C-alpha positions in Angstrom: -2.3 24.4 -4.4 -3.5 20.9 -3.7 -5.0 19.9 -0.4 -5.9 16.6 1.1 -9.6 16.4 0.6 -10.4 12.8 0.0 -11.8 10.2 2.3 -9.4 10.0 5.3 -9.9 7.3 7.8 -10.6 7.6 11.5 -8.5 8.7 14.4 -5.0 7.9 15.4 -3.8 4.5 16.8 -3.3 5.9 20.3 -5.1 2.9 21.9 -3.0 0.3 20.1 -0.6 -1.4 22.3 3.1 -0.7 21.5 5.8 -3.3 21.7 6.4 -6.8 20.5 3.7 -9.3 19.6 4.3 -12.9 18.7 2.1 -15.2 16.5 -0.7 -17.0 18.3 -0.4 -20.8 18.4 -3.8 -21.6 17.0 -3.5 -22.6 13.3 -6.6 -20.8 12.1 -9.1 -18.1 13.0 -10.6 -20.1 15.8 -10.4 -18.7 19.3 -11.6 -15.1 18.7 -14.9 -13.5 18.0 -15.5 -11.8 14.7 -16.2 -8.0 14.9 -19.9 -7.1 14.5 -20.8 -6.3 10.9 -20.5 -2.5 10.3 -21.4 -0.5 7.3 -18.3 1.0 5.6 -18.4 4.8 6.0 -16.2 7.7 5.3 -14.1 9.3 8.0 -13.6 13.0 8.4 -12.7 15.1 5.4 -10.0 17.4 6.6 -7.7 19.7 4.6 -4.0 19.1 4.8 -2.6 22.1 6.7 0.1 24.2 5.1 1.1 24.3 1.5 3.4 22.1 -0.5 6.1 23.9 -2.4 4.6 25.7 -5.3 5.5 25.8 -9.0 3.9 27.5 -12.0 1.4 24.5 -12.2 0.2 25.3 -8.7 -0.5 29.0 -9.2 2.9 30.6 -8.6 3.4 33.8 -10.6 5.1 33.0 -14.0 8.9 33.5 -13.9 9.1 33.2 -10.1 11.4 30.4 -9.0 9.9 27.8 -6.6 11.1 28.2 -3.0 13.8 25.6 -2.5 13.3 23.0 0.3 16.4 22.7 2.5 18.0 19.3 2.5 17.2 16.9 5.5 19.3 17.3 8.6 19.6 13.8 10.2 16.0 12.6 10.7 14.6 16.1 10.4 13.0 16.6 6.9 11.8 20.0 5.9 9.7 18.9 3.0 6.1 19.4 4.0 5.1 16.3 2.1 7.1 14.1 4.4 5.1 12.5 7.2 7.6 10.0 8.7 11.4 9.6 8.6 14.3 7.3 9.4 12.6 4.0 8.9 13.8 0.8 7.3 12.5 0.2 3.7 8.7 0.5 3.8 6.4 -2.1 2.5 3.0 -0.7 3.5 1.3 2.6 4.4 -2.1 3.7 5.6 -3.3 7.2 6.6 -5.1 7.1 10.0 -5.7 10.7 11.1 -5.3 14.4 10.3 -5.6 16.4 13.5 -8.1 19.2 13.0 -6.5 21.4 15.6 -2.8 21.0 15.1 -2.8 19.8 11.5 -0.6 16.9 12.3 -0.9 14.0 9.8 -0.6 10.5 11.3 0.0 7.3 9.3 0.9 3.7 9.8 3.8 2.1 8.0 5.2 -1.5 7.8 8.9 -2.5 7.4 9.3 -5.6 5.3 12.5 -7.0 6.8 12.2 -5.9 10.4 8.5 -6.9 10.8 7.7 -3.6 12.5 4.4 -1.8 12.4 5.0 1.8 13.3 2.9 5.0 13.8 4.4 8.1 12.2 3.6 11.8 12.6 5.5 14.7 11.1 8.5 15.8 13.4 7.7 13.1 15.9 9.8 10.0 16.5 8.2 6.8 15.0 6.3 4.8 17.6 6.4 1.0 17.3 2.9 -0.4 17.5 3.8 -4.1 17.0 6.6 -6.3 15.8 5.9 -9.5 14.0 8.2 -12.5 13.8 8.7 -12.8 10.1 10.9 -14.7 7.6 12.2 -12.0 5.3 14.2 -14.2 3.0 13.8 -13.4 -0.6 10.7 -11.3 -1.1 8.9 -12.3 2.1 8.5 -10.6 5.4 5.9 -8.1 6.5 4.7 -7.1 3.0 1.0 -6.0 3.2 -1.0 -3.5 5.2 -4.6 -2.2 5.1 -7.1 -0.8 7.6 -10.6 -2.1 8.2 -13.1 -0.3 6.1 -14.8 0.6 9.4 -11.6 1.6 11.1 -13.2 4.6 12.9 -15.3 2.2 14.9 -13.3 -0.9 15.2 -9.6 0.3 14.9 -8.7 -3.0 13.1 -5.5 -3.3 11.1 -4.7 -6.2 8.7 -1.2 -7.3 7.7 0.3 -9.9 5.4 3.3 -11.8 6.8 5.7 -14.6 5.9 6.2 -16.9 8.9 8.6 -19.8 9.3 6.0 -22.1 7.8 3.5 -20.2 5.6 2.2 -16.9 4.4 -0.8 -15.5 6.3 -3.2 -12.6 6.9 -3.3 -11.3 10.5 -5.7 -8.9 12.2 -4.6 -6.6 15.0 -7.0 -4.9 17.4 -6.2 -2.3 20.0 -4.6 -3.9 23.1 -4.7 -7.4 21.7 -2.3 -9.9 20.2 -2.4 -10.5 16.4 -5.1 -13.0 15.4 -5.0 -15.1 12.3 -7.5 -14.4 9.6 -6.2 -16.7 6.8 -3.3 -19.1 7.2 -1.7 -21.8 5.1 -1.0 -19.6 2.1 2.0 -21.5 0.5 5.5 -20.4 1.2 8.5 -21.1 -1.0 12.0 -19.9 -1.8 10.4 -17.0 -3.8 7.0 -15.7 -4.5 6.1 -14.9 -0.9 5.2 -11.3 -1.3 1.5 -10.5 -0.7 -0.5 -7.2 -0.6 -3.9 -6.2 0.8 -6.8 -3.9 0.0 -10.6 -3.6 0.5 -13.2 -3.4 -2.2 -16.2 -1.2 -2.1 -18.3 -3.8 -0.4 -15.9 -4.1 2.5 -14.5 -7.5 1.5 -10.8 -8.0 2.0 -8.7 -8.5 -1.1 -5.5 -10.5 -0.8 -3.0 -10.8 -3.6 -0.6 -13.8 -3.0 2.6 -14.9 -4.6 3.1 -18.3 -6.3 5.7 -19.5 -3.7 8.1 -20.3 -6.6 5.6 -22.7 -8.2 3.9 -21.4 -11.3 1.6 -24.4 -11.4 0.2 -23.5 -8.0 -0.9 -20.1 -9.4 -3.1 -21.9 -12.0 -4.5 -24.5 -9.5 -8.0 -23.4 -8.3 -7.5 -25.3 -5.1 -4.3 -23.5 -4.1 -4.2 -20.1 -2.3 -0.9 -19.3 -4.1 -0.7 -16.9 -7.0 -4.2 -15.5 -6.6 -6.3 -12.5 -5.9 -8.5 -13.7 -3.0 -11.7 -12.1 -1.7 -12.5 -13.0 1.9 -14.6 -11.7 4.8 -13.2 -10.7 8.2 -13.1 -14.4 9.3 -11.1 -15.5 6.3 -14.0 -17.2 4.6 -15.1 -16.7 1.0 -16.8 -13.3 0.7 -20.4 -13.2 -0.4 -20.7 -12.7 -4.2 -17.5 -14.4 -5.2 -17.4 -15.8 -8.7 -17.5 -19.4 -7.4 -19.5 -20.1 -4.4 -17.4 -21.5 -1.5 -14.1 -20.4 -3.1 -12.0 -17.5 -2.0 -10.5 -17.0 -5.5 -11.3 -13.9 -7.4 -8.6 -14.2 -10.1 -5.5 -16.3 -10.6 -2.1 -16.2 -12.3 0.2 -14.1 -10.1 4.0 -14.6 -9.4 5.0 -11.9 -6.8 2.5 -9.1 -6.5 3.6 -5.7 -5.4 0.4 -3.6 -5.4 -3.3 -4.0 -5.3 -5.7 -1.0 -5.8 -9.4 -0.3 -6.3 -10.8 2.8 -8.0 -12.7 5.3 -6.0 -16.0 4.2 -7.6 -15.2 0.5 -7.1 -15.5 -0.3 -10.8 -11.8 -1.2 -11.5 -9.3 -3.3 -9.6 -5.6 -3.5 -10.5 -2.7 -5.6 -9.4 1.0 -5.3 -10.2 3.3 -8.3 -10.5 6.9 -9.2 -11.0 6.3 -11.6 -13.9 8.8 -14.2 -15.3 10.1 -11.9 -18.0 8.7 -8.4 -17.3 7.0 -6.3 -14.7 3.2 -6.3 -15.2 0.0 -4.5 -14.4 -3.2 -6.5 -14.6 -6.8 -5.4 -14.5 -8.6 -7.9 -12.3 -11.7 -9.5 -13.9 -13.6 -11.5 -11.3 -13.7 -15.2 -12.1 -11.0 -15.0 -14.9 -7.4 -15.9 -15.0 -4.9 -13.0 -15.2 -4.1 -13.4 -18.9 -2.7 -10.6 -21.0 -1.5 -7.7 -18.8 -2.9 -4.2 -19.2 0.7 -3.0 -19.5 4.1 -4.7 -19.2 7.6 -3.4 -18.6 10.4 -5.7 -20.0 13.0 -3.2 -18.5 11.7 -4.1 -15.0 11.4 -0.8 -13.1 10.3 -2.8 -10.0 6.5 -2.1 -10.0 5.1 -1.8 -6.5 2.0 -0.1 -5.1 -0.6 1.3 -7.4 -3.4 3.9 -7.2 -6.4 4.0 -9.5 -7.5 7.6 -10.1 -10.4 8.7 -12.3 -8.2 9.3 -15.4 -4.9 7.5 -14.7 -3.3 4.6 -12.9 -0.2 5.5 -10.9 2.4 2.9 -10.2 5.3 3.2 -7.8 8.7 1.8 -8.8 11.3 0.4 -6.4 14.1 -0.3 -8.9 14.1 3.1 -10.5 13.2 6.5 -8.9 9.8 7.9 -9.2 6.3 7.0 -10.4 4.7 5.9 -13.6 1.4 7.5 -14.7 -0.7 5.6 -17.2 -3.4 7.9 -18.7 -6.8 6.2 -18.8 -10.3 6.7 -20.2 -13.4 6.2 -18.1 -13.8 2.6 -19.3 -10.3 1.7 -17.9 -8.5 1.6 -21.3 -5.1 3.3 -21.4 -4.9 6.2 -23.8 -1.1 6.7 -23.9 2.3 5.4 -22.8 3.3 5.6 -19.1 4.9 8.9 -18.1 7.7 8.8 -15.5 7.4 11.5 -12.9 9.3 12.5 -9.7 12.5 10.9 -11.1 14.9 13.7 -10.1 15.3 16.2 -7.3 11.6 16.8 -7.3 11.0 13.3 -6.0 11.8 11.0 -3.1 13.8 8.3 -4.9 12.6 4.8 -5.1 9.0 4.1 -3.9 7.3 0.9 -2.7 3.8 1.0 -1.4 1.2 3.5 -2.7 -2.4 4.2 -1.4 -4.8 6.6 -3.0 -6.4 9.1 -0.6 -8.5 11.0 -3.0 -8.5 11.8 -6.8 -5.4 14.0 -6.5 -3.5 12.6 -3.5 -1.8 9.4 -2.5 0.4 8.2 0.4 3.6 6.3 -0.4 6.7 5.0 1.3 10.3 4.9 0.1 12.7 1.9 -0.2 15.9 3.8 -0.8 17.9 1.8 1.8 17.5 -1.4 -0.2 20.6 -2.6 -2.1 21.6 -0.1 -4.8 19.7 2.8 -3.4 21.1 6.3 -2.6 19.3 7.3 0.6 19.3 10.7 2.2 19.8 11.1 5.9 16.0 11.0 6.6 15.3 7.9 4.6 13.3 5.8 4.5 10.3 8.1 4.5 6.5 8.1 4.4 5.4 10.8 2.0 2.3 12.5 0.5 2.2 12.6 -3.3 0.0 15.2 -4.9 -0.7 14.4 -8.6 -0.9 18.0 -9.9 2.0 19.5 -8.1 5.0 21.3 -9.5 7.6 20.7 -6.8 8.5 18.2 -4.1 5.6 16.0 -3.3 3.9 16.7 -6.6 3.6 15.0 -10.0 2.4 16.3 -13.4 -0.3 14.4 -15.3 
């Protein structure tokens, strides 16, 4: 049996003000005080209560059939790997708490088209934390979510949104309106999707689309089509390849996932390229040239997770996950293996966030055009790498 034993962050968002929040009028990060510098630290290390359905790979006696999970009944989902239900297609997820007494898992999720940020807990109705005014045309909307690396102390949440005029990064603190961190990221008819992560130093990584203009992705003076590395005030982070520049790498079209390995040595970004879906390894100061892997069949690459011996990629156009086996240096040692593609999975997946070296958090996008949702979709789910049943994958 696999249990949630990685670095889990902080406490629940009980102090965050629910309800609608509009964009502030100021064009940049002026008008608010930056949080005091804090050293990133691990939160509690709880175990996920209860057991996911077992199969032979999880220690069930040979020959014994796995216990079937009843199908959902309305928004009630009996799969223990499901954290939240009955949402719109999910664009971002973040784990915030595992209650040590009750065992309840709490997470945040964003909905791309509605602009909602919601708190979800198993068997509890979703709670709207904030609602952003977004332009969801094309691939824009509320597309990125990450927590502050010092979330247990500051309770800060970062989101990536498409507004009527630009794409931008916003910061949300408990009881406050959203504050701009980085504005003026170009907006276009396509290429508005953006995703967020933090590196091991605590710097904020921002992957931006090209706004429908491939030339902008190659322009070092444009924020479009880049992996940016910034501090909490939106300024270039210390140690960037070019002093005074936010750019870490360039050459993206419409990024879907951004992930950093547990040891901080590898950073990956997925992209919907011009002729194929792509996975790049980010090399600071270098353009994103040849991809680490490409998919001409376009499975719809989304979120990613960089485990010690594989990179996992969620797919939004086809059900399941893609696992790419990897050696310690980051070179792939075999072809991608598709997992969770049938009844053992949750359908089509969008965001993906690694929790530890066996476990990730994801969100489904089954209500998008062409999907086949169940009554409890769309859902926030826990994915266990070495499982043998719902909620698990096989390496």
